[in-house]
N, C-alpha and C positions, 0 to 999 in steps of 0.2 A: 765633316758632320761629328768628327771627337771632338772639334772644340767645341762644339755647338753642343753636344750631350755633357758638356766638362762644366759649360756657364751654366748649365738649367741646371745640374744636378749642384753647384756650389750655390747657386741663387736659392733654390726650392728645396734643396737636401734637407735642412734644415740640422740637428740635431748629429746624423749621422754622418754626414761633412764633417763637420767639425773633428772627429775622432779619424780623418782619412791621414797617413802620417805623409802621403807624397805632396802635400802643402807645406809652407814652415807654419799656419796659423796649428797646426795640426800635430807640428812636432812640439811646437812652443806650450801647446795644450797638454801633453802627456808629459815634458820636462815637468809643468808645474804639479801635474798630476802626482809624479815620484815624490817628489818632494815632499808635498804636503802630507804622503803615506809614508814615507822615512819619519819625518816632523812628530807623526801620530805614532808611530811603532815608538820611538823614542820618550817620548812621554809616557804611553803607556807601561814601559819598562820600568823608568822613576817612580811613576804613582807606585807602583805595584812593589818594588823595592823599597819606597818609604813606608809604606803602609805592612810591610812584613816584619821592620825594622821597630816601627812604633807598637806595633802587635806584642813582637819580643819584648820591648823594656816596659809596656803594662803588666803582662804575663807574670815579669820577675818582680813588680811593683805589687801584684796584685798577691802571687804568693808569698812573699814576705810579710806583708800583710795580716794576712788569715793566719802563717805560722806566728808572728807575735802574739796576735788577739786570743790566739788557741794555748798557747803558752804560759798566758800571764791570765787567762780565766782563774777564777777563783775553784778550786777541788780539782784541778788539773794535775800539783805538785802531790796532794795528800793523794788522787789516783794511782797514781804513777807505782808507790811503796806500798799501795794498798795488796791485801792479797791475792784479789781477782782483778788487777786492772784493766783486764780487756771486757770483761763483762760491763765496768763504768763506763770506759773512754772509747768503744767500738760505736755504740748509737751516738756519743757526740760529734764525734770525729765525720760518719756520713752526712749527722745532718750540719756538720758545717763545711763540707765539700759541696754539697747539694745548695747549700745556700749561699756561695759565693760560688759556683759554679767553674770550681776548680777539679782537676781528675784526680787527686787524692789528697790527702789528710793521712799523715802517718806519726805514731807514735811511739818516741825509742825508750826502751831504759838505758840503766849505764854500761851495761854490756853492750847495748848494738843489736838488742833483739826486740825487731818488731812486736808492738801491743793492738796495734791499731793498723787497718790496709784494707782499699777498697775492695781487693779480690782476701778472702777469706782464707784460702790456702795459704795465704802468703806469711798471715798471722803465725808468731813464733821462731822466725826466725832471721837468720842476722841480716843486717840491712848492709848497704854494698856504700855506703856513706861513710866517709872516715871519720869516727866517732872522736878522736884526740883533740882535734880544736872546737869541738862542741862539749868536752868537760871541761877544757879549758875557760869555757866563758863564752866563745866566739862565735857569733852568727854566719852561717857558711849560704852565700846564693852562687848557683852554677849550673851552669848547662853540663845532662848527665844523659847515660841512657840505659835505664832501668830496667824494671822488669813490664812497666807501660809502655816500655820502647825510649824514643828521642822525647825529652822535657825539660823544662825550665824549674829548678826548683829551691827555694829557701829552706835552711835549718834554724832553730832558734834555740838555745838550751831550757830546758826549764830549772830555777832554785827553787829548791824548800824552805822553811821560815828562817832556816840558821842560813841561806845564802850559800847554801852546798849544792853543786848541780846534781840534779835527780833523776834526768833524763834531757831529749829533746822532741821537739815538734816537728815535723815536717811538711811543707805544701807545695804543690807544683801543678803547672801548665803541659801536658804533651805538646810536642811539636804539631800533631795533627789538628789540635785544637784553632794553635795558631795561624794555621796557612787557611782552617775555614774560614775565621775571623777574615782572614784577607782576601778571600775567594768571595764572600759576603759585598765586600767593595768593589768588587772587578764588573761587574755590571753597568754599577753608577759610572765606572771609568771607560767601561767598553760605550757607553752612549754617551756621553759628553765627548769620547773621541769621533765616534763616527757624526757625530751631529759636526762636530769639527770640520771631520773630511768633505764630507757632504754640500755643508756651505761654503766652504773653498774650492771644489772643484764646480758647483754652480755658477760662483762669480768668474771661476776662470770659465766656461763654456760660454755663459752669456757675453764674455768680455771676446773670446772667439771670433765665436758667432758673429758678432758684430764687424769686429776685423775682417771676418772673414766675407761678408755680405757687401763690405766697401769696395775690399778689392778683388772679388771674384775667385780669388784663389789661384790665380794664374799669373805668370810671368809672360814681359815683353814678348818671347816668343812665341809662345803660347797663344796672346792674346791675336800676334799677326795672323798664325797658320788659323785662327778660328774665322776669325774673317775671310780669309781665303777663301774656306771650305764653304762659308757662311753667301759668301755671291758667288760661287759655284753652283752650290745647291738653289739658291733663291731662282737662278735663271735659267736652268733645266727644267725643274719641276712644272707637269702640266696643271697646275693650279696658281693662280693668278695673285698677288698679293699686293696690296696697296699699304704704307704706313703714312698716316695722316698725323702730323703733329700737334701741339694744343693752339697753336695757332690759327690751326686748320690749313696748312701747306702742307702737298705730297712730298714726304720725306723720302720714300722711296717704291718705287714700282718694277716689277719685275717684268720679264719678257712676255708671259702669257696673258697678264692683266694687262699691260698696253695693247695686246692683239685684240682680246674681247671686248674690251671698253673703249678700243679708236681711241686710245690717247695720243700726243702729239710727243714726239722725238724730246722736247722738253719740258714736258710735262712735271717733272721732280722741281718743286722749290715754287712753286707756282699754286695761289690758293683752290682750293676742289668749286667752289662756287663760282669761278670764273672760267672751268674747264667745259667745256660743251658734251657734256656726259650724256645718257640715255635718262628718260623721264624717272622721275623717283631714289635714283643713285646717287646724282648727288646732293638733295637732301637727307640721304642716310648716310654720305660720309660728314655732312656739318654739322647734322645732330649730333652723332659720337653714342648716338644709343644701340644699346644690343642688340643684337640680330643674329638670328640661325636661319641658315637657308632662305631667304626670302627671294621669291622668284621676280625675275624682271625678265620681261622680253626684248631683245635689242638685235631686231632686224629681223630674220628667220631662225633667230637661237633664243634659248630660256636658260639664263642666269641663273644660281642660286649664289647667296653673296649673304656670308655671315659675317658677323664686326663684332669686337673687343677691346677695350681700354689695355694701353699698355702698362701703363705704371698704377703703383698701389701707396696708400699711404703707409705708415707704423704698424697699424693694428691689423693690416691685410684689406681693408676695405677700398671700393675706388676713389680716386682722387676726384677733388673738384674742380678741375681742370686739367685732363691727363691727353696724350696722344690714342691712337686708336691702329689696330690693324684689321684689314677688311682682308677676307679671302673671297674669291672668285672662279666659282665652277660650271663649265658649262655642261648641263643635266640633259642633252636635247636628243640625244638617242639613249640614254637611262629613262627619262619618262616614257619612250618610245617602246623600250623592253619592258619597264615598268605595265603599263597599260596592256601590252600582250600577256604579261605575266597574271596580271588580274583577271585578265578573260579567260585564262586558262583556268586560274583559281575557280572562277566562278563555274564553267564548266564542271570543273571536277566535283564544287558543290553541290549542283545537281546532277550529277551520278550518285553522287552519295546519299543524297535524299531521294533520290527512286530508289535505290534499292534499301533505304529505313523505312519508306512510307509506304511503297506500293505493294500489294501482295500481304496486308495484313490481315485481311478475310478469305473466304473461300466464298465470296457472293461476287460474281463476273461483272454486275453494276457499279457497285461498290468498290472494283477494284480500276474500272477504266475511270472513275470520279478523282480515285488518288494519285492516278496517271494525271490527268489536267490538272488536279488542284498543285499536284511537283512541280509544273512546269510553268504554269500564270505567273510573269510579276518578275521571275529569276531567268526565265530562258525564251519565253514569249507574252504577247499580252491578249493572246485569244487562244483557246485549247478545244478542237472537237474531235470526238472519237467516235467513228461508226465501226459498227461488228455485223458481223451477219447473224443473220437470224437463228441458224444452228447452233453458234455458240451462245446464244442465251436459253436456248433449251436443252445444253448439254449433250446435241446430237454429235453424231462423228462427220467431218469434213471430207468432202472429194477431190478440194483444191481448185472447183471450175466455179466457185461464188462470185458473183459480181455486184450483185444488190447485198446494199447495206442497211443499217437501220443508225438513225444517230442517237447513239446513247448518251453521250453528255457533251453541252456546251459550257463554257466555264469561259470568263475573263475580267479583267480586272475592274470592269463597269458591264452594268448591264445595258439591255438593249441596242445591243450587236444584233445587225438583220440576218443570222444566218440561220439555215435552218433546223425547226424544234426540235426539241428532243422529242424520240419515239416518230418522226417522220422518215417514212422508206423513201430512199435513194437511191438512184439507178444512174449510176456512173455511167457518162460518156467514155467511150475509147482516148481520146486525145486529152481526156483531163491528167491532172497529175496523180489524182488518187488514184484512177485505172493506171498508170502507168506503174507507181509505187507496185500496185498491189499484182500487176502481171509480170513485173520483174523483180521483185522482191528487194528492190534497192530504195532509199529516199530520194526523194525527187524535189530539187531546189526550184523555184519562182521567187529571185529578188525582188521583181518588179513587174505584178501584177498587172499593170497597163499594158504592158507587151507582152503575155502570155495566153495568144489567140485560144488555146486548148481548154484554158480555166476557164475564158470568156464564152465559150462555146456551150458550155454546161446549161448555165442557165444567168443568158446576157441580161435582164431585167436585175436579178439579186446580185450579180456580181456590179451591175453600177452602184447599187445602194451600200456594198460593201464599201466598194471605192469612193464611194461620197462618205461615209461615213470615218474613213481614215485608214482603213486596210489598206500593206501596199507591199504583205511580202508572205510569200508562202514556201513552209516546208512539209511537204507532206511525206511520212515512212510507214511501212508498212508493220502489221503486227503477223510477223511469220515467228512459228512457235514449235519446235518438232518436224520442220518440214511442212508444215499446216498451215495457211494464210486464216487469221482470224479477223481482219479488219482491217484499217487506214486509222492513223492517228494524224491531225494535220496541226502545224503551229502557224501561226497569224502572227505580226506583226503590225502596227499602226501607230499613229501619230508620228512625235518626233524618232522615236528611236530607229536606229540604225537597222538596215535589210539586214536579213539572213544571206552569211558565207557562205563558202566551201571550208572554215573552220567550223561553223555547226552542223554540218551530215553527220560526223562520224557523233558528234553528242546528240543529234536526237535519234540515230541509229541505236545507240547504246542504251538509252533510253527505251525506245521503242523494244527492243529485245528484253531489257528486262521485265519488262508490263506484260509481253505478248506471254513470257513463261508465266506468271502469274496470273493471266486469264486463262490458258490453255487449263493450268491447275484448276482454277474453280470451274471450269469447264468440264473438265472432265468431275470433279465433285458433285456439279450437277446432274449430272447424270447418272453417275452411283446413289446420289441420294435418289433422284427419281425414280429408278429403279427400285430402292430400297423401300421408298414411300408406296410405291406401285402392288408392292409383296405386301406389305405390313397390310394396306388397305382391303387388298385380296383375301384375307386371313385372317381379317377382324370380320366381326360378324355385320350383315350387310343390312338385316333388319331383325327387329325385337320379335319375337313370336309370339300369339296370342296370348294369352292368359291372363286370368283375375286375382293370381295372390296377391301382385305386387302392381302397381305402377312406377316405370322405371323411366330414368334421362341420362345422359351419357356423356363424356367428351371422350377425346382424346386429341394430344397437343406434344404432335415432335420435338423434340428434343433442336437444339441450335444446331448443334453436331451433327447431329441426323435421326433418323429412327432409331427405336430400340426395340426390346422387345417387351415394351408393356400391352398389358392385354385384358380386356375382362368379358364377359358373357352369361347370358338368361338365358337357362335351359329350365322347359317343363320337364316334370317329373310326375310318375303317376298319383292319381291319389291328389289332382289337384294342387299338389306341391310343387316350388320351383327352386331349381340352384340359382345363386347367385356368386359368382367366380370373378377372383382381380388377380391378377400374377404378373410376373416382373422378373424379364432375362435379364442377369448381369448384362451392360456391354451396348455395345452398337452398331449399326448397320446390316448388312441381308443376312450374316451370321447368327444376329439374333432376333433379326427376323423370321427367319425359317425356324431357327430352334422355339419360338413361340408359335407356330404354327403349328409345330408338331405336337408341342404340350398341350394347344388348345385344343384339337383332335382326340389326343386322349380324353382328357377332359371328359370331351362327350360321350366316348367310349365306353368309361368307366363309368359315367352317370347313366346311359342306357342299363347298365348293367343292377344299375338303381343300389350303390354301394354306400355306406356311411362315408362321412366327410373325412373321419380317418384315417380310412381305407384306403380313401383315393389318393391323399395325401401322400401315403405311404406305396402306393405302385409309380405314383410320379415321380418318389422319389429316386426307386429302382429303376425306373425309364431313364432320368438325367445322369444315374450313373452308368449305367449300360452305354447310351450316348458316347463317350469316352471312351469306356471301353475298346465300342466297334471301330475306332478310328485305326487304322493301317497306318504301320512305320513311314510309309512317306507321304503320311498326310500330313502338310504342315497347316493345316489350316487351323485357328484357334480354337482354344478348349471352352466346353461348357462351363464355364468358371462357378455356374450355380443359378437358382432360380429361388423366386420365394412366389408364395399362394397363398390366397384365403379361400377357401370352400363353404359354403352356407346355404343350407335346406331350409326353406320357409312351408312351412302347412299351415295353409290360409285356415283351416277346419279347428284348430286348435290354437291357433297363433305361436304355436311351438319354433325357434331358430335354432338349430343345431349348427356350429359354426369347429371350423378347425383352420391352424395357421401354420405355416411353416416358414418361417423368418420376414412375415409380413407385416407392416404396420398395423395397430389394433384399428376395427370399424368406429365408427361414432353415429351414437343414437341421438335423434333428436323425438323429446316427446312433444306428445300434440299441443301441449301447453308453450313450447319453446326451451325447455330446459333442454341441457345438453349430457351426454356422459359418455366417456368411452366403456368398450362393453370392454371387461376382462376377459379374452381372450387367451387360456396359455398359448405361449407360445412355444415350435421347436424348431429345431435345426435348419435352415435352408434347405431346398431340395437338392440332393447331387453331393453332399458332403460328406454321406457314408457312416454318419456318425452311430446309424443304425437303434437308434431309440426313440421309444413308441410314440404316436401322435397324441394329443390329447383333446378331447371336445369338449364344448362348452355347451348349455342349453341354454334360454334364454324364452319365456314370455312374453312376444311384441303388443302393444296396445296398437287398436284400430286407428290409422292416419299416422302415426307413427314413421320417421324415415329416419335409413341408415345409409349413411355415406363410406361407401368403400372408395377406395385412393393408393394409389402407389406411391413411394418414396419421394420422387420426383416432386411432387406439388407441398411437400410440406419441409425439405430438405434441400438447403442448397449452401455454398461454401460460405459464403457470410454469415449464414446462421447454423444454430442445431435443431435436430429431429423436433424436441421440446418447445421449442419456442415457432417454429410451426405448425405445431399441434394445436399451440395456445391460440396463434391467428386462425388457424379454422377452425374452432371451436368458436369464435367471437364473433366469424362470417356467418354462422349460422344459429348463434341464440339469439333468443329472443324474438324471432319473429316464427311463429306457430302458422302463420295461412299461406307460407311459401309452398306450391309446387314443387315438384321432382326438377322441371327444367330453370323455375326459379332459382331455385336453392344450389343449381350449379352455376350458373350469372354470378352469383354472389359469393360464389365461392374463389372464381378463379377472379375475378375481380380485385379481391383483396390478396388472391394467393393465384400464380408463382412468380408475377413479372414479366415485365416487356419479352425478355427471349431465354426461357427454360435454359438450365444448361441437363436436364436431363428429362426424356419425355412424360410424357403423364395421363394415365388413366386414371377416370374420374367416373364414377358408376352412384347414381344416388337413387334408392329404392325407398316408396310409400308404402307403406304397409296397409293392406284390406283383410279384412277377416271376411267368409263366409255367411251369409245371411242363416241361422240355424232352420228356416223353414225349406230349406234350398238341402237338409241333409236329412236323411230317411235311416235310421240301424233299426238291424232286427235279429234276436238270439234266436240260434236254429238249434233245436233237440237230435240227438243221434238217433232220431228216426226218419225214415225216407216220407213216413206218414206227415211229416211236418212241411214238405215242400210244397205240397197244391197251397197250404193258406199263408206261407209267407210269400208265395208266386201271386196269389189274388189281392195282398195288401204291398205288391209294389206294385201291381197293376192300378189298384187304387191311388197310391200318392202319385205313381206317371200321369193319371188322368188329372186329378189336383194340380200337377204342374202346366197344363197343359199340352202336353204328350204322345193323345192318344196316337199319333200314326206311328210309335216305335214302343208302344204296350207289345203286341203279339212278338217282335223281335227281342225283346228285352225280358220276356216270361221265357221263351226258346234259350238265350242267354243264362239267367239265373235259374233254371229247372238244370241243364246239366252242371253249371258250376257248384251248386246245393248237395245234388246228388254225388258226382265227383267226391266234396269235401264229406258227406256222410258215409259214404263206403272205406273211403282209403285214407282217411285223416281222424284227427282225434279234435274233442274238448278241446279251449270253447270254440266254436264254428258262429260266426258273426256276418249279416249280409248288410251291407252299405251302398246306399244308391247317393251321391253327390249332383246335385244340377247346376254345372257351370257353362262354360262355352260349351261344353261336351257333357253328355250323360256319360256317370263313372259307377261302375256295378266293379264292388270289392268284395269280395268271398274271405275273410280271414278263418284261420284253422291253426290248431297246436302243432302240425306237421312241420319239418323242415324240408320233407321230400315233394320237390317238384316236377310237374306233371310237363311230357314233352309230345310233342306233335309227331304223328305218325300216320303212317298210308295204314290202311286195316286191309286184311285180306278179304278173299270174299266170304271164306268160312268163318272168319272172327266175326262174335259176338259184340264185341266190343271196339273200342279205340277209334272209333269216330265224333264221337264227344266233342272233344276239343276241335275238331278238324271245323265242327259246325259253327263253335265257338267264334272260331278265327273268320269264318265265313260271314257270318253275322256282325263282328264290331269291325272296325274298321281299325284299330290297335287292342292289342291283351299282351299280357307279359304275367311275371312273378317276380313279389320281392317279397322280401325277408326282415321280418320285426323281431322286438326283444322276445314276441312269445310265439313264434312261429312262421307263416309265411302269409302272404297276401298274394290271391290272383284275381285280377283287374282286366276291366275293358272298357273300353271311350268308342263311344258310339258319338259321330258326327250329327251336332243341330242343327247345321248350315247349309246342308242339302237341299234340295228340293221337297218340300214337304216335310222335312226333318227325317226321310228314308236314309239309310243306308245306303253307300252307293255300288254293294254288293247286291240289294236286294234283289233285284229285278234278273239277275242270274244265279241263284240258290239254287232253283231246280237244277241246273244243267251240271251245275256243281257237284250236288250230290249224287247226283246218278254218274257223271264220271267218278267221284273218289269210291264209290260202289261199282264199280265198273259194270254198268246194266247198262 
C-alpha cells in the first residue's frame, strides 16, 4: 500500500511532489534553486555597488561643475570684496543650490570665512576646508565630513580682475543623497532579479516534473516492493477489479472479480468479447464507456459495476484509445438493507407528518379527516375513521360504547364500496374493529379473504370490497387518556404489499397521536357547548312588545368560542325604550357568566329609570367590585374590562339620549339612505377604575331612521383596523332607504365580518317610530283641588274618543288620586299626560323630587290608601325623575278581556282587606 500511495503521489501530486527531498528529482530541483538564488544575490550586490560608484562620480562632477560656474559667474568676485557680501551672494547661492539639486553652495573669502551656507547659523564662521591650496589657485575635490554630514565636495578659487584669488566657491552632495539615488534604482534591480529567479525556477520545476512523471520518482527496489503490495491488496479486497487493455483483452482480474463474474482461470489475456460474461457486462467492458454503479443481475446476485479509463493525454483529457479499469461490487445485501431503511424512513415520515398535520383545529370532524389525509397514499390506500356518537357531541364516555358512526372515508381514488360517511355501524364482536376496540391494541389482517370475522360483518359489502381490490386491513383503536373514542382502519388495495408486523407499531403511534387530538377536540366541544348553552340562556329569549322601535338582532359566536357580547331591548315608562349593547373582554364560560351578571344589573338599574350616564357609572363600580370580591385562593380569570353603550329613546319627543363606555359608536341611517356615525362622547371601559364622569349626547331622530348598534367583533379583525371595518359597515347600509331591520342585519353580515369571526359579534338594528300626536293628550293642572274634576272629565272624554270606554272609570280613579296627591304634596308645574300605546300610560308630572311610597294604612289613618288604590287598579306603576322634578306613572293593559285591568274584579275585596273591614 505504501508503494501504491507513493506512486499515486508521484504521478498525480503535481508541483508538491517536485519539492520532495526523498527523490533525486527533488534534490536536483533544490540544488538548481539554490544556485539561481545565489547568482541573483551576487548580481544584486554588483549592481548596487556599481550604482553607488556611478552616483559618487556623478555627484563629484556635478559639484565641481556648479562650483566652477558660480566662481566664474559675473559679479561673484566683486561681491566677495563688497562691504556686505553675504547679502548679495546668499540668495544667489541658494538659488544655484536648489537649481542644481546639490546639498550646499558655500562662498569663502581669503580668510576662510563662510559668506554663504544653507544653514544661516554657519555664515561668518571658519570653514573646515584647507584654504591654502585654494589661495594658491588650485581646485580641490574631496570626500569630507562636514557640518552637513559625510559629503563629496569641490572648491574652486575665485579670481579678481587682476588675477589674484579673492575667495573660493564650494559645492557638494551629501552621502545620504548619493545613497538615496542608489536606492531609487533598487526596485528595478530587485524586480529584474526576481523575474529572473521566477523564470529559472519555473523552468526547473517543469523540467523536474516531466522527469518525475517519467520515472515515477522510484528506484528499482521501491518499484518491486510496490508491485508486491499491489498484488497482495488486489487479490485480498472484497471488490472485484478487472483491467482491460486498449485492445479489449483482460490484462488483470483479481480473485473477487473472477468469483462474481464466474470467469475461467485463463481469463487474463483473452478478449472480453469472447468470454461468457453475464448479459450487458461484456458490452460494457468492450465499449469502454464510463459507468458508475450500474446494476446487473447475475444469478441471485445484484452486481454494481463502475468503469473508468486508465490512461490520459498530456492535457489531462481522456485518451482516444485507452485501457480501462472496472470495479465489481456485490450489492445484494446492501439493497436489502437499503429497502428496509427506506421503509423505516417512510414510516418515520408518516409519524412526523401526523404530528404536524393532525390536531391543527379543535374540531372533531376536521381532526378525523386530517388523520385520514395523513395516511392516505403514504401508509395506506384507503382510511376510514369511525367514532362513538358521544365524541361528536362532546359528552363524557364510559368505555362500554361499541356502536360507532362512520366519520371519514378517504382514499387514493373515489368510488370505493365502504360504508358512507355519517352512517351508523354496529360492529360484530368478531370483526377486527371490535377486537381492536375491546383489547385496546391494533389488529392486523394481512389477507382479508382469510379473515372470517371481517367477512361475517357484512358478507355482501366484504365481497364488493374484495372485488374492488382491497386485500389488507390494519385496525387501530383511538384510545386517549384511558377513554375509547373509536377506531381507525387502514386499507391497502391493488398491487401494494399487504400490511406486515412492522406496520403495527406505526399504526398504533399514528392512532395514539390522533386520539389525543380527538380527545382535546371532544373536550373543547363539550366546553363550547356548555358555554353556548349558558350564553343563550343569558341572552334575551324574546323581545318585549313596544311601539317605540322595530328591532332585529344577530349574535354570532367566535370561532374560538363564545364570549361576553350581549344586547338588550328594555321597555321604560312613558312608552320609552332602552337599547343596550355590551362586550365583556375574553371568551369562555367566565366571560359568558360575567355578561349575565352585567345584563341583570342593567335590567335592575333600568327598572329604577336612571339616566344612561348614571347606569354606566353603576356598572363601572359593579365590574370593579367583581374583581375585589375574589378570594386569595381563587385562580380564575379576572374581569379585565367591559364596554357598553346605553341609549334611551322617547317616541313622544323623538329624542334619544346615549352614553358609551369604551364601546364603538352607533351608526344612524336616515330615511333617505344617508349614513352618519353618531358622535357620542366615549368614556373609559367599565372596570378600569378611572373615576372619570360619563358624558351623554342627545339626538332628535326622524321617523323611520335606523340605528345600528354592534360590538367590535363586527368591524375589527387582525387583518384590518376598526376604521376600515367601520367604513365597510357604512357602505353596507348606505344608499338603501327601503330596508327593514331584518334586511339590514342580512346586508351587514353579508359584507362583514367573514366566514369564521375571531371574536363574537352582537348586532342590533332598531328602526325608529314616533307616536301619533293624536294618541297623546296633555293638560296643565293649577294648584287647586277644584281643578281635579275638570281634568278628570277631559281625560274621560279623550278615552272615549280613543275607544277605551271600558277603562274610563278605572282611569278616572287613578288620575283623581295622582292629581290630588300632586296638588297637595308637590309643587308646580303639574302636568297630566295620557299616552295611548300598546297600553294606556297615565303620567302626572310635578316639580317635587320627593317620591311617594306605598304603605299599609291603619284603621284610624285618614290617608295613605290612595297609592294602594292606584296599585290595585293599574298593572304597573312607578316614579321616575326628570330634569324639573318627577313623574308618577301607571300602565293599564289594553290586551285583556274587554280591556279591563286584571285586578278589576277583585278590587272590592282588596280594598276591604286593606282597610281590615
